[in-house]
N, C-alpha and C positions, 0 to 999 in steps of 0.2 A: 504493499500499500504506499501511497504518497502521504506522509504525515508531516504537518507543520506544527512546530512548537512556538509559543509566544512567551518570552521571558524578558525581564528588564535589563539583565546583564548576562554576558556569556563569554567564556574564554578560558584557556588553560590557567590564567593568572587569577581568575575570579573564583574564590573559594567560599563564597557565601553558601548557606545551607540550601535554599531553594534553587539557587543558580547552579550549584554543583550537582544537586539532585537531578535537575533537568538535563544537564550534560551527560551524566552517567546513564540515564534512561535512554536518551537519544542515541548514544553510541552503542549501547546494547541492542537496541532495536535495529540499527544498521547491520550489526553482526547477525541478526536474526533474519536479515533479507529485506528489510523495509527501506524505503527511500525517505530520509528525514531531512527537513530544513528547519532552521532556527530563524525567527524574526525577532530581532533585538536591537538595542541601541549601540551607539559608539561609546557609551560610558563604561568606565572600568570601576569607578569609585561610587558607592551607593549614597554617600553623604552629600557630595557636591553634584553628582551626575555630570561631571566635566567630560567633554568629548576627548577621548584619548586614543581609541581605536580608529583606523580609517574607515570611512563609509564605503559601502559596496559589498560585493560578494567574495567569499573565500570558502575554503574547505579545510576542516580539521577533523582527523580521525574518521573520515568518511561522511561527516555531517556537513551539509551546506549551510553556511552562516550568512545571513543577510542583515547588514547593519545600517541603521539610519540615525542621523544626527539629532541630539537633543537640542531643543530650541533655546533653553536657558538653564543655567546652573541653579542649584538650590542653595539658598542662604539658610544654613541649618538653624541659627539662633532665632531668626524671625519666624521660620516654620514652626519651631518648637513653641514659641510664644503664641502663635495662632492656634496650634493644636491645643495648648492648655486652655485657651478661651473657648474654642468650639466644643470641646469634649464636656465642658461643665457649665455651659450657658445656653439659654434659648437662642436659636438661630434658624435661618431659612435653608431651603434646598440649595439656593444659589451659594450660600456661605459653604455648604458642603462641597459643591463643585469647585469653588475657589480653593478649598483645602486640598482637593484632589490634584488641582493644578500645582499647588505649592509642594505637595508630596512628590509629584513627578513620577518618572521622568517624562516631561512633556515632549512628545515625539509624534506630531500629527502625520509626518511622512510615513511612519511605520503603520499607523492605523489605515491610512489611505492605501498602502501597499497590500494590506490584508484583504481589503474589499476588492481591489483591482485584480489580485492574483488568487482569489479563493478558488476559482475554477481549476487551478493547477494542482490542487491538493484534494485528497479524499476526506480528510478530517483535520481538525485543529485541537491542540491541547494547550491550555493556558496554565502557566505556573504562577501561583501566588495571587490571592484575591485582592491584594492591597493597593495595586499601582494603577496609574493613569492608563497604560496600554492594555491592561486587563479589562478595566471598566469600559473603555471606548471600543476595544477590539471585539469584545463579546457582543456589542450592539451592532457591529458591522457584518459579522459573519452570520450568514443565513443558514448554512448547512450544518453538518454534524460537528459538535464541539463538546469538549470535556474540560473540567476545571480540576486542577490539583490545588486545593486551597492553601495548604501549608499554614493553617490558621491556629492561633491561640487566642485565649480570651483577653482581648485588649480593647481600649476605648474605641479605636477606629472601627472595629467589627460591629459596633452598635450604632454607627451612623446610618440614617435612613437610606442613603444611596447605596449602601452595601446590599440591600434587598434587590437592587437592580443588577448587581453582580451575580447573585446566587439564583436568579430566576432563569436566565437564558440557557445555561448548559443542559444538555440532555443526559450527561453522565458526570459523576463525581468520583474522584480517586482520592481517598483519605489515606493519611499516614498511619494513624492508630485508631483504635476503638475509642480512646479518650477524646481525640479530636472530633470524630464523628458524633459522639454523644453530646459534646458541647455545642456543635453546630446545629444538631437536631433541636436544641432548645431555642434557637434564634431564627431558623428559616425552615420553610416547608420543602420536603424532598419527595412527596408522594408522586408515584408514577415515573420517577427518574431512576436510571440505573446507578447503583453505588457499589463500591467495594473498598475494603481496607487493603492497601497494597504496600505502601512504604517504599523502601529501596533495598537493593541487594547488597550483600556484604561478602567479600571474598575471604577465605581463610588463607593467611600468608603461608607460603611454602616453608620459609625459614625465618627464624627470629634470633638475630645476633645481639642478645642483650649485653654480654660482656664488651663487645665492640662499641656499642652505643655508649655505654657508661664510660669507657676509656676516652672516646672522642669528645664526650660532653663534659668530662671532668666532674662527674657527680660521685663523690666519695662515700656517700651514706644512703640510708633509706629515704625514699621520696614519695610524695603524692604528685599526681600530674593533672594539669589542665591542658586541653588541646582545643583550639578554635580561635575565633576572634576575641582578642583581649580588650574588653571594653566594659564600662559600667552596665550597659543594657544587657549583657550576658551574665551579670552577677559577679564579675571579677573583682570589683572593689570590695564587695561584701566578703568574697572568698579570701582576699588578702587580709582583711581585718580579722576574720575568724582564725586564719592561720597564724598571724602574729600573736594573737592571744594564746593559742595552743602551744606556740613555740616556747612560751615561758615555762611550760611543764615538760615539754619534749624537745629540748634544744638540738637534738641530733637530727631531726627530721628536716628534709628539704621540700620546698614547693617548687616544681619545675613547670614552666609555661612554654608552650610552643604554639605558633600561629602569628597572625598579623596583630601588631601592637597599636592600639588606638587610644591609649591612656598612659599616664605616667605611672611608673612603678617605683616603689620605695627602694632606696639603696639599702639592701640587707644581705648579709652573707648567706642566708639560707633560702633566698629567693633567686632562682636562676631562670633567666629568660633566654631561650635558645633560638628564637626567630623561627623562620620556616625550615623544616627539616625534610629529608627525603621520605617517601612513603615507607621505605624499609626501616628507617630510623624512627618514624612515628610508631610503627607497629611494635618495634623493640622497646621504645619508651613506654608504651602502654603496657606491654607484657611484663616489664620489669618493675612497674610501679606497685607500691603497697595497695593503692587504690587510685582509680581515675575519678576525679571530682567533676561533676557537671552542675554548676551553681545557678544556671539560668532559671528565672522564674517563668519564662515564656518559651515554650518549645512545642512543636507539633510532632516531632519524631526524635531528633538528635542523632545524626549519623555517627558522631564521635562516641556516643554511648554504645551503639551497636558494634563499632569497630573495637572498642575496648573490651566488650564482652566476648567477642569472637576469639580474642587472644587470651582468654581466661583470666581477665582482671576483674576483681569486684568493683562495683560502681558505688559512689556516694553522691546522692543527688538532692536537689532542692525539692522538698515535698510539694511546694506550691505549683510546680510544673506537673500537671496530672499525667501526661504521657510518660515522663521520666519515672514518676512513682509507680505507674503500671508496669513499666519494664521490670522494676524491682520485685513487684508482687507477683506478676504472672511468670517471670523468669526465675524467681527466687535467687536473684543475681546480685543483690546489693542492699544498701541501707539508705534511708532518706532522713532529712533534717529540716527543721523550720526555723531554727535560731542557733545562736553560737553554742549554747549548752548542748544541744542535740548534735551539732557538728562535732564537738569535742568528744562526746560519748560514742558517736559512730566511729571516729578515728581510734579511740581507745579499744573498741571491740576488734576492729580490723587489724590493728598493729599488735594486739596482744594474743591473737588466736590464729595461728597458722592453719589449723584444720578448718576453721570457719572460712577463712579467706580462700583457701583452695576449693572448698565446697561451693561457695558462691561463684567463684570463677568457672568451675566446671558446669554449674547450672546455667550460667550466662551463655557459655559456648553452645550448649545444647539448645537453649531457647532461640538463639540467632539461627542456628542450623535448621531448626524446625519451622521458622517463620520468615526468614529474610535471606533466602538464597536467590541468586539472580534467575534461576530456572523458574522458581515460583513467581517472582515479580513479573517476568516477561509473559508467563502464561496468563497472569491476571490482566495484563495490558491487552493481550490478544482477545480476551473475553470482552473487554471494553470496546475494542474495535468491532467485534462481531455485533454487539448490541447497538453501537452507533449506526452500523449499516442497516440494522433493523428498525431504526428510528429511535433508539435510546429508551424504549419502554421496559419497565421491570417485568 
């Protein structure tokens, strides 16, 4: 089939959750024999939407990428102020459309291309409910279309214009049962095809933990965070909790890998490694006493699945229901809601090797049972079949 994806950013350097998720699915569908195209912007950075990629068409890992320029950059401070106002004050529909423009990425050329080139594709898959191109693109596409919401319960989801996002798709691809149940409370899905799909996770062939430790200069036990390092991902809270815990356990390190988007304190037990190779990331996860996932807002968390598949226990924020469900359904980790529970969870994991190994083994089995690429692609094929039939349940 000829499948078009619509996503706000795309590229090998773009490591955001929904954007990387989209790329992984598109590349796997190409391997399965489909013809996949990406409609996206020339932005690389989601905070500014600055045009950094060249406009036009290119091919990467068998996927055709069609990039269109963003009309204006986002000024994040004024956007945040406007968001604070609109989320908590009476306002009009036009105010919400203004918010959507401020959110961006404002890319009318992309939306026009979708309408102009719809006939060249069998179906469209939109990734992430939140952005300009999803809202306007869903309105322009008349034929078969699915939405991968990647949603969590945040104020933007409660804007009235979001009802216009969740009405047009004939199919919905959820990441977790928790995400689906949350969206069920907000939008009607009767008569539309739905499935819980998520993303596939590969089991690494080799794990060179000693080599990673030597290259990274980590001399003692550590806990790991992997992902965008920013307050919105719970990283400031994580660092505060770790520094309090360090007073009792001074030998423990906190290791962070990923893109740095906030200042880190200068502390001998906090090590920032920047971006690392996939092999080193897997080894870092496997060698950790626990992999911490502190975000309060997640729809799936690929990093949690990646850490579970290498048999590392997870320690997660209870407020993120999908993360909590990974712990409960997979019997793969512990969750916390404050600093005392964070410390108690670490005490349990650091003090009981048998518990840590059991949680790690459970997590590995959970990912293998639910998140293999063969399962994920088979579920996408079912979505395609239903869309060909009109998307009815």
